[in-house]
N, C-alpha and C positions, 0 to 999 in steps of 0.2 A: 804733367800738370797736376798738382795736388787738389784734392776735392775733400770735403769733410765726410768723415766715416759716419754712416747711418748705424748708430748703436742700438736702435730699437730692435733689431733683429736677434739680440743677444740677451742673455740673462743679466739683469742689473748688477748682480754680485760680481760680474766679470768685466764691467765698464772700465776698471782702472787698469786692466790688462791690454785694452785695445788703443791703438793710436788715434790721435784726434784727426789726422789727415792721412789720405791714401792716394796713391797715384792712380789716376784712371787708366783705362786701357790704351793700348797702342793707337796713336792717331793715324788717319789714312795717309798723311803726308809722310810719316815715318815708314809706314809700310812701302809707300812708293820709292822712297830713297833707298831703303834696304833691298829692293828689287833691281836697283840700278847702281851703276858704279860712277856716280857723279857726286860732286861735293854739295853740301847744303849752302844755302845763301848765308851771307854774313850775318843777317839778323837772326837766322835760324841757328847758326853756330853759337851766338851769344846766349840764347835759350837752352841749347844743349849743354853748355858749359855750366850754367846755373843748375840744371838738373843733375849733372854729374857731381857738383859740390854739394848740393842738398841731399842727393840720393845716398851718398856715403854715410852721412850722419843718420838718415832714415833707416838704412839697412842695419846700422849698429843698434839703433833703438829697437827695431823688430827682433834682432838676434837676442838682445837682452830679455825682451818679453817672452820670445820662444823658449829660452832657457828657463826662465821662471815658471812658465806654463808647464813644461816638462816636469819640472820638480813637483809642482803642485799635482799634476796628473799621476805621477808615480805614487805620491803620498795617497791620493784619493783612491787609486787602485788597491794599493796595500791595505788601506783602511777598510775598503769594501771587502777584501778577502778575510781580514781580521773579524769584522762584523758577521759576515756569513758563517764563520767558523763558531763564533759565540752564539748566534742564533740556532745553529745546528746542535751545539753542545746542550743549549737550553731545551731544544725539542727532544733530543735523546734522553735527557734527565727527566723530563716530564713524560716520557712514554709509558703508556699504561702497563706495558709488560713489567716496569719496575715495581708496580703496586700489586702485582699477582701474589696472592697468598701462597705460603709454602705448601698448603695442601693441594692447591690446584696445580702448581708447578710440579709437585710429585706425581700427580695424575698424568700430566704431559710427559714427563719423563718415562713413566710406565708405558705409555702408548709408544713412545719412540722405540723402547726396547723391544716391544711386541712387533712393531712394523719391521724391525731389523731382522727379527727371526721368523717373520710372517706368521706370528701368533702361535707357533708351535715350538717343537724341540728342533733347533738349528742343527744342520749336520754338515755344514760347510766351513764354519769359522770356530776358531778356538777362543774360549773366553779370556784366556791369557794374553790375547792380542790386544795391545793398547788402543788400537783403533776401534775397538767394540765401543758401543754406546755408553755403557756404564762408566768406562774409564774416561771417555771424552767428556761427559756431562760433569764429572767431578774435577775437571781442570779448566773451567771456563771463568768462573768468578767465585767470589767468597760465598754468596749466597747459594749459587748452584751447587757448589761443593758440599756446604753444609746439608742442603737438601738430599743431594745424591748420596751422601754417607749415611743418612738417617732413613733412606728408603731401602729397606731390606729386600723388597721386591726385585730391585735392579740387580742385585747380586745373587739371585737364587736360581738362575739358569746356567748350569756348569757344563760346559762342552769341552772336552779334552781329547784331542787326536794324537795318539801315539805312532802315528804312521811314519815311516823313515824320512819322507820328504820334509817332515817338520823339523828335523834335526833336534829334537826335543833334549836329548841327552847332553848336547853341548851347552844347554842353557838351563840344565837341571836345577841348579842353585836358584836361579833367578824365577824359574816357574814355580819351584816350591814355595818361595816367598810370596809371589803373586797369588797362588792358590790359597795360602794361609790368610792373606788379606781378604780374599773374596769370602772364604767361609767365615771370618770374623765379621765382616760387614753384613752377611746375610743374617746373622744372629740366629733366631729360632725359626726363621721362615722356612716353609716347605721347599724342597729343592727339585728342580728338574735336571737330572743328571744324564749326560751323554758321553759314553766312553768308547772310543774306537781303537783297537790294537790288533795287529797280527801276532805280536809277541806276548809271552806270559808275563803278566804284571804282578804276580804273586809277592814279589819282593820289591817292587818299584815303590820308591818314596812317595810319589803322588798318589799312587793307589792306596798305600797304607794310610796316608792322611784323609782319604775319602771314606774309608771303611767305618770309622767311628761316627760319621754322619748319617749312616744307614737308616736311624730312626726318623730322619727328616726327609727322606726321599719320597716324593709324591709321584713323580713320573721318571721312568728310567729307560734309557735307550742304550743297550749294551751289546756291542759286537766284539766279543772277546774269545780267546782260546778256552777250551774246555777246562784246562787246569787253573785259569784265573777264576772262573765260576766256583771251583772247589774251595778257594780260599774265603769264599763268603758263606760258607756252610755254618760257621759260628755265629752268623747274624740272623739266622732264620727267624728268631723271635722279635727281631727289631724292625721288621718292615711294616710297622703298624699304620703308616700314612700312605702306603703305596697304593695307587689306584690304576696307574697305567705301566705296562711292562712291555717293551720291544726287546726281544731277546734273540740273538743270532750266535751260533757257535758250531764250529766243525765238529763232527762226531769223534770221540777219542780213538786212538789207534788201537789200544788193547781192548779185548773183548770183555774182560771181567771188570769193566768200569762200575763205579758206584753212582747210582742216579743222583743228579743234582737236586738238592732239597732247601736252598736258601730261601725260596719264595713259597714253600709249602704251606705256611701257616699265615700268609699275608691277609689279614682280615678284610681290608677294603679293596682289594684287587678286583676289578671289574673289566678292564680293557687288556686285551693281549694281542700283540702282533709277534708272529713267529713263523718260521718255515714248519708247516704240519709235519713233515717227515722227521723233524727233530723232537716231536713231542715226547717221545719215549725217553729222551735224555733228562727230562725235568720232572720233578714231583711238584705240580701246580694245582691249585684248587680250581680245576676247569669247570666244576658245577657252579662256581660264583660268577664266571665270566659272563657279561652282558654284551660285550662288543669284541668281535675277533676279526683280525686282518691276517691274511696269509697270501703269498705270492708264488708258491710252487704248484706242480701239477697234482691234481687230486686223484687219489685211488681209494680203494675200499678201507684202508687203515685210516684215512683222513675222514671218511664218512662216519667211522666208529668214533673218532675224536669229536666231531660235531655232535654225535649222538650223547656224548658225555657233557654237553654244555646246554642243559635245559632251559637255562635262563637268558639265553641270547636274545638281544633286541636289534643289535646291528651286526651285519655280516659283510665283509669285503674279501672277495675271493678273486685273485688275478692269476692269469695263466691256468685255467681250469683243466680238467681232465682231458687228455687227448682222445679223439674219437677212435683212435687204434687201440686204446687201452679201455676196453668195456668195463664198467663198473658191474659188479655182480652182487653186491650187498643189498639187502632190503632197504626200502626207502626210509629215510630218517625224518622224523617229525620234529620241527623247530616251532613250537607253538607260540612263542613270543616274538619272533623276529618281525620287526615292522619296516626296517630299512635293509636292502639287499643289493650290493653292487658286484657284479660278475663280469670279469673280463677274460677273453680268449687269448691264447698265445697267438703271435703274429705268424708264426711258421704255418706252412699248409696243414700240418697234422693238427693244428688246433681248430680247423673248421668243425663246427657242430658241437665243440665240447661243451659250451654253455648250455645248449639244449639237453645234452646227455646228463649234465649235473642236475639241472632243474627237474628232470623227470624222477630223480632220486631224493628230492627234497619236498617235504610237505610243509607248506608255510600258510596256515590258515589265518594268520593276523597280518600278512604282508600287506603294506600300504605304498611303499615307495620302492620301485625297482629300476635298477641302472644296468644296461647290458652294453658292454663294450666288445663288439664282434670283430672278427678278423677282417680287416679292411682290404686285404689283398684277394679275398675269395667272396663268393656269393654267400650272403648271410643265411644261416640256418636258424629259423625261428621256432620256438617250442610249439608243438602240436598238441601235446597232452599236458596241460597246466591246469590242475583242478581248482586252484584257488586264485585264478586270474580275476575273478569277479570282486576282489577286495582291493586291488590296487587303484590308487587315486593319482599317483605321480608316476610318470614313466619317462626315463632318459635313455635314449638309443643312440649308438655310434656305429655305423655300418657303412657299406658301399653297395649301391644298387647297380650291378653291372650288366644285367640282362633283364628283358621284360618280365620274366618269371620271378625275379626277385621281388618286384613290386606286388605281385599277385600273392606271394608268400607273406610279405609284411601285412597286406590287407587281411589275410586269413587270421593272422596273429592279432591284429588290432580288434578284430571283431569280437574277440573273446574278452575284451576289456571295456565293458559298458560304463564303468564307474570312473575312468580316468578323466580328470579335470585339467591337468597340466601335462603337456608333452613336449620334451626337449630333444631335439634332433640334431646330431653333428654328422654331416655327410657331405661328400663332394659330388658335383654333377647330378643334383636332384632332377630326375626327369619330370616332364609334365604330367605323367601318369601318376606320380606321387600325389600331386595337388587334385587330380581327377578323383583319387580314391577319397580325399577328404571332402570334397565337394558333396553338399547334400542336394539330393534330386528326389523328385516325386516317385521315380521308378525303381529305387533301390532302397534298402535299409541303410541307414546312416552308419558310418564308421565313427567311433568315439562320440557318441551322442551327447556325453557330459562335458566335452572339452570346452574349457574357458581360456586357457593360457597355451599359447603355441610359440615356443622359442626355437627359431631356426639358426640362431646365433650367426656363425660365419660359415653357414652352408653356402655352397655355390650351386647355380643352376646350370643345366645342360645346355640351354639356349635362352635367348631373349624372350621367346614366346611364353616361356614358363613364369616369366615375372608377372605377366597378367594374370596368371592362374591363381596367384595369391589373393588378389582382389576378388576373384570368382569365389574362392573358399569363404572369404569373409562375408560377402553378400549373401551367399547361399546359406550360411548359418544364422544370418539375421532374418532372412525372408521365410525360413522354415522353423521358426521357434517352437511351433507345436511338436516338432519331431526331435529337437535337439536344443541344447542351451546356446545362447549367443556368445560368440568369442568376445571377450573383454580386452584381450591384448595378443598382438602378434609382433614378434621381433625378428628382423632379418637385416643383415648388414648391406643388402643390396648388391651383392656380386653376382654377375654371371661369368661365364668363362672369359677370361682376358680382360675383364672390366674392373673399373675402381669406382663404383657407384657409391654415393653416400648411403649411411644407415637409414633404413626405413624403420620407424618405431610408431606403432599404432598406439592408442591410449594406454595408460598405466605403465608402470615400471615393474619389470619381474623381480620380485623379491622372494617368491616362493620357490625354493630349490632344495635339492637334497644336500644336506650339510650335517656336520657333527662338530660339537664344541669342542674346545681345547681339552676338556676333561672327558671327551668322547661320550657325553650324555646324548641320547638320541634326540635330535631336533627334527620334527616332522616338516614336510615341505610347506604346510599352511601356517606354521607358527612363526 
């Protein structure tokens, strides 16, 4: 049965696509007949034949409208996609990044390169690798390329690895061309040069290309054979910009070798990293050095080397003197050292080496001390440290294995009344550690000037120690007459086997032992 279509339910723009009439739902009589195997009455047959005749025409009409509607729908969907694309294009073209001045874009590029190399001399990627940031930034778009090519600083960090795994000789011509491009784009910019090779490079084309740039070297990390350094002797008058030198070389096989003098008159050299046992190989103005880094075991010869550096302000010594190799030299006074990092060897023989070395160094100006003690053994803390009263920043890495270790630590900390910032890196800190830092009326306070306590990713020996942290904080707030109040405590919230969230009390720890990229000393409170 045909009934008028209610078009009010549809958008008026689509009325013309709707039929005027529609068949209603199936009648109850039809449902009854369909459930049985009987023939309709004669008058019902007449109505059914009329429905059949009209229904064919109605179906044809509906099919035509469906086809037209499908075409319209496909068009509308395609138009929707085109419009969205156009809107997206407009949004992209109007993005604020397109209006960034070249000067700001250049600064962003410099930060990207610094992030890639972690702000220092990279030791793991070759500059001639096209995946490096400088190459990538110059192949994005016309503007980026123009900015990258005119940003000399992007091309000033030159790292070349001549190790066999790089198969550099198979690509020698390509690498020579790329190095030439890099040197050209760096213009007159100061260079940070890193060269690593096990083979002599005296006649290598890339090495010969770099030698004329020696007057522009500001920082150099060189791991080369002794014979390669000899080829630099003719350049000793040209290292006028060099401020940092990391130098590593195996001693020559012959005994009558000539001391290397390429850096003997570098007027601005202030930062030196080397193995102290190789110091006799080089003629270096040690008296000008203000920051020294070494990672070999200390002995009396090394103490004499330090004695020849009266202007030292920063000192990093790792794998200090073994306790089985007693130092016999007289104490060395380093009057200007304000930052000192000392690390023990991980072998059992390294136990106590830091303490042994500290007893042979007089550091009247020391303000920041970092001790990395053997984590496999009970820590040995200095007992006789005459200038402990000048230290305001203390960083310790150790393992407290037995109760006596905590007592030894307490004895050491009681000699440091001016420490305001304490950084601890340790596993399984016992409750006794926090009892030591708790202020009470019946004992003298430990670290009475403490303001910042950084426990970082330390773990606690048990859950009961967690409550001890709050006790430490409250005790230092309630006894302000005897000590300063803690302004900040940082702890990641981990006890043994737990994954608790980080606990961070007020403030954010920004005062830490650090040195800038030029290795100028930056004190913890700056």
